[in-house]
C-alpha positions as CSV (number, residue, x, y, z in Angstrom):
1,M,35.3,16.4,36.9
2,D,35.8,17.1,40.6
3,T,34.8,14.1,42.8
4,D,34.8,13.1,46.4
5,E,36.4,10.0,48.0
6,R,33.6,7.8,46.6
7,G,34.3,9.0,43.1
8,A,31.0,10.9,42.9
9,F,30.7,14.5,41.6
10,A,31.2,16.6,44.7
11,Y,29.1,19.7,45.2
12,A,27.3,21.8,47.8
13,V,24.0,23.6,47.5
14,I,23.1,27.0,48.8
15,V,19.5,27.9,49.1
16,T,18.4,31.4,50.2
17,T,15.0,31.8,51.7
18,Y,12.8,34.3,53.5
19,R,9.3,33.7,54.9
20,R,8.2,31.1,52.3
21,P,8.1,27.7,53.9
22,G,5.5,26.5,51.5
23,F,7.7,27.1,48.5
24,L,10.8,26.0,50.3
25,A,9.3,22.5,51.0
26,Q,9.1,21.9,47.2
27,T,12.6,23.3,46.6
28,L,14.2,21.0,49.2
29,H,12.3,18.0,48.0
30,G,13.7,18.6,44.5
31,I,17.2,18.9,45.9
32,A,16.9,15.7,48.0
33,A,15.6,13.8,44.9
34,Q,18.7,14.5,42.8
35,T,20.3,11.5,40.9
36,L,23.6,13.0,41.9
37,K,23.3,13.7,45.6
38,P,24.9,16.8,47.1
39,S,27.6,16.5,49.8
40,C,26.1,19.4,51.7
41,V,23.0,21.6,51.5
42,I,22.9,24.9,53.3
43,V,19.6,26.8,53.7
44,A,20.5,30.4,54.4
45,D,17.4,32.0,56.1
46,D,17.6,35.8,55.7
47,G,16.0,36.6,59.1
48,S,12.5,35.0,58.7
49,D,10.4,35.7,61.8
50,E,8.0,33.2,63.5
51,P,6.3,31.0,62.6
52,H,8.3,31.0,59.3
53,R,11.6,30.5,61.0
54,S,10.6,27.4,62.9
55,K,8.9,25.9,59.8
56,N,12.0,26.6,57.6
57,Q,14.3,25.0,60.2
58,A,12.1,21.9,60.5
59,L,11.9,21.5,56.8
60,T,15.7,21.8,56.5
61,E,16.5,19.4,59.3
62,Q,14.0,16.9,58.0
63,Y,16.4,16.2,55.1
64,G,19.5,16.4,57.2
65,F,20.5,19.7,55.7
66,I,22.2,22.6,57.4
67,Y,20.0,25.5,58.6
68,L,21.8,28.9,58.7
69,P,19.7,31.6,60.4
70,L,20.8,35.1,59.6
71,Q,19.9,38.7,60.5
72,H,17.6,40.1,57.9
73,S,19.3,42.2,55.2
74,G,17.0,41.7,52.2
75,L,20.2,41.0,50.2
76,P,20.3,37.4,48.8
77,G,23.9,37.8,47.7
78,M,25.0,38.6,51.2
79,A,23.2,35.5,52.5
80,R,24.8,33.3,49.8
81,D,28.2,34.7,50.8
82,R,27.6,33.8,54.5
83,A,26.7,30.3,53.5
84,L,29.7,30.0,51.2
85,A,32.0,30.2,54.2
86,L,30.7,26.7,55.2
87,V,31.4,25.1,51.8
88,V,34.4,22.9,51.2
89,E,33.2,21.1,48.0
90,P,34.7,22.0,44.7
91,W,31.4,23.1,43.1
92,V,28.5,25.1,44.4
93,A,24.9,24.8,43.1
94,L,22.4,27.6,43.8
95,S,18.7,27.7,44.3
96,D,16.2,30.3,45.3
97,D,13.4,29.1,47.6
98,D,10.6,29.2,45.0
99,D,12.3,27.2,42.2
100,V,12.3,23.4,41.8
101,W,15.0,21.2,40.3
102,D,14.3,18.3,38.0
103,A,15.7,15.0,39.5
104,D,18.5,14.9,36.9
105,H,19.3,18.7,37.1
106,I,22.8,18.4,38.5
107,E,23.7,15.2,36.6
108,R,22.9,17.0,33.3
109,L,24.9,20.1,34.2
110,A,27.9,18.2,35.5
111,Q,28.4,16.6,32.1
112,H,29.5,20.0,30.7
113,I,32.3,20.7,33.2
114,K,35.8,21.2,31.7
115,A,39.0,22.7,33.1
116,D,38.3,26.2,31.9
117,I,34.7,26.4,33.0
118,A,33.8,28.6,36.0
119,I,30.0,28.4,35.6
120,V,27.6,25.9,34.1
121,A,24.4,27.8,33.3
122,G,21.3,25.6,32.9
123,N,18.0,26.7,31.5
124,A,14.6,26.8,33.2
125,R,10.9,26.4,32.2
126,R,8.6,29.1,33.3
127,S,5.9,28.0,35.7
128,D,3.2,30.1,33.9
129,T,3.8,29.1,30.3
130,N,6.0,26.0,30.6
131,Q,8.3,27.6,28.0
132,P,12.1,28.0,28.3
133,Y,13.0,31.0,30.3
134,R,16.1,31.8,28.4
135,A,16.7,31.8,24.6
136,A,19.1,29.2,23.2
137,L,22.8,30.1,23.4
138,P,26.1,28.6,22.1
139,P,27.7,25.7,24.1
140,T,30.1,28.1,25.8
141,I,30.0,31.9,26.2
142,D,31.8,34.9,27.6
143,V,29.3,36.5,30.0
144,A,30.7,40.0,29.4
145,R,30.1,39.7,25.7
146,E,26.4,39.1,26.3
147,F,26.1,42.4,28.2
148,P,23.6,43.7,29.2
149,S,21.7,40.4,28.9
150,N,22.1,38.1,31.8
151,P,22.4,34.5,30.5
152,V,22.8,32.8,33.8
153,I,19.7,31.8,35.8
154,N,20.7,31.7,39.5
155,S,18.7,28.6,40.5
156,A,20.0,26.7,37.4
157,A,23.7,27.4,37.9
158,I,26.6,25.5,39.4
159,V,29.8,27.5,40.1
160,R,33.4,26.4,40.7
161,H,34.2,27.1,44.3
162,E,37.8,28.2,43.8
163,S,36.7,30.7,41.2
164,L,34.2,32.2,43.7
165,I,37.0,32.5,46.3
166,A,39.3,34.1,43.7
167,I,36.7,37.0,43.0
168,G,36.1,37.5,46.7
169,G,32.8,35.5,47.0
170,F,29.3,36.4,46.0
171,A,28.5,40.0,45.4
172,A,25.8,41.6,47.5
173,F,24.9,44.6,45.3
174,P,23.1,46.0,43.5
175,R,20.0,44.4,45.0
176,G,18.1,42.5,42.3
177,A,21.2,42.0,40.1
178,E,23.8,40.9,42.6
179,D,23.9,37.5,40.8
180,Y,24.8,39.3,37.5
181,T,27.5,41.2,39.2
182,T,29.0,37.9,40.4
183,W,28.7,36.3,36.9
184,L,30.6,39.3,35.3
185,R,33.4,38.9,37.8
186,L,33.6,35.1,37.2
187,G,33.9,35.8,33.5
188,D,37.5,37.0,34.3
189,I,38.2,33.6,35.8
190,G,36.8,31.2,33.3
191,R,34.2,30.6,30.6
192,T,30.5,29.7,31.1
193,A,29.1,26.4,29.7
194,I,25.5,26.5,28.5
195,V,22.8,23.9,28.9
196,N,19.9,25.0,26.7
197,E,17.4,22.4,27.8
198,P,15.4,23.3,30.9
199,T,16.4,21.3,34.0
200,I,14.4,23.3,36.6
201,T,11.0,25.0,37.0
202,Y,11.3,28.8,37.5
203,R,8.4,29.9,39.5
204,I,6.8,33.2,38.4
205,T,5.5,34.9,41.5
206,E,4.3,38.4,42.5
207,G,6.4,40.1,45.1
208,S,9.6,38.3,44.2
209,I,12.8,40.3,44.0
210,S,13.0,39.6,40.3
211,A,9.5,40.9,39.8
212,E,10.2,43.9,41.9
213,M,13.3,44.8,40.0
214,S,11.7,44.3,36.6
215,G,9.5,47.3,37.4
216,A,12.2,49.4,39.0
217,R,13.7,52.4,37.4
218,R,17.2,51.8,38.6
219,P,19.6,51.2,35.7
220,L,20.7,47.8,37.0
221,P,22.9,46.8,34.0
222,L,24.7,50.1,34.3
223,L,25.3,49.6,38.1
224,C,26.6,46.1,37.4
225,A,28.9,47.4,34.7
226,C,30.3,50.1,37.1
227,D,30.8,47.5,39.8
228,Y,32.7,45.3,37.3
229,L,35.0,48.2,36.2
230,V,35.8,49.1,39.8
231,W,36.4,45.5,40.7
232,S,38.5,44.9,37.6
233,A,40.7,47.9,38.4
234,G,41.2,46.6,41.9
235,K,42.1,43.2,40.6
236,R,44.9,44.7,38.4
237,L,46.2,46.4,41.6
238,R,46.1,43.0,43.3
239,L,43.3,44.2,45.5
240,N,40.6,42.0,44.1
241,R,38.9,41.1,47.4
242,M,39.2,44.4,49.0
243,G,36.6,46.3,46.8
244,T,34.0,43.5,47.3
245,R,34.4,43.4,51.1
246,F,34.6,47.1,51.6
247,W,31.5,47.8,49.5
248,T,29.6,45.0,51.3
249,T,30.6,46.4,54.7
250,V,29.7,50.0,53.9
251,A,26.4,49.1,52.3
252,G,25.6,46.8,55.1
253,L,25.9,49.7,57.5
254,F,23.3,51.7,55.5
255,V,21.0,48.6,55.4
256,R,21.1,48.2,59.2
257,R,20.5,51.9,59.8
258,A,17.6,51.8,57.4
259,H,16.0,48.9,59.3
260,A,16.7,50.6,62.6
261,R,14.9,53.7,61.5
262,R,12.0,51.6,60.2
263,D,11.6,49.8,63.5
264,R,11.5,52.9,65.7
């Protein structure tokens, strides 16, 4: 297990948020209450306007966490990748701004770390039914073999930092499944350990990206599969980071132009 100079499990937390300080307050409280304390917590704010921005910053700094204001993109993966540049810890835990960790969330996930593990995927309880969000899985899995099912809940996952760097960081696209794209790439680096007992509360809300994408007609699994194939081909050519960065840059141009047209 990777530890810091004190012998404690060393990890950073990346929280992405946008205009939801009420939910963010509960999320940060759960992180601060962990039995295994994080070395660093970064709140990546995807361009919240006032008064949300000031509230988010105050909540973050209340706990001594790092507030990272960003230009709005609507792309959580891009925000996570910007925050990743500030991380030095060997493990990275993730949380959306509307989910809440149990106090022993990280402690329970950390028990499943082994040398060949790139992701530890915890389970969650749904806020509306209190039932497990994900069906039970074997102790370790190959994420690609589960396709098109996504077995990794973003807010319940911890990821090996060096594995993220090896795949070029967090994927930004396709929106609504950028996390799954990242998991598929990480599957080339190492296996995924599974914790079937819920260790977080997954809030079911209207207007969330996951709710929006569940009703979308875009074939998200197919887009993720195409991304993986392109990335995998680039990796064999020793260009594993180039495809990710190039796609992010080009798509970012389209996003900025779309926002510019909207604001005219």
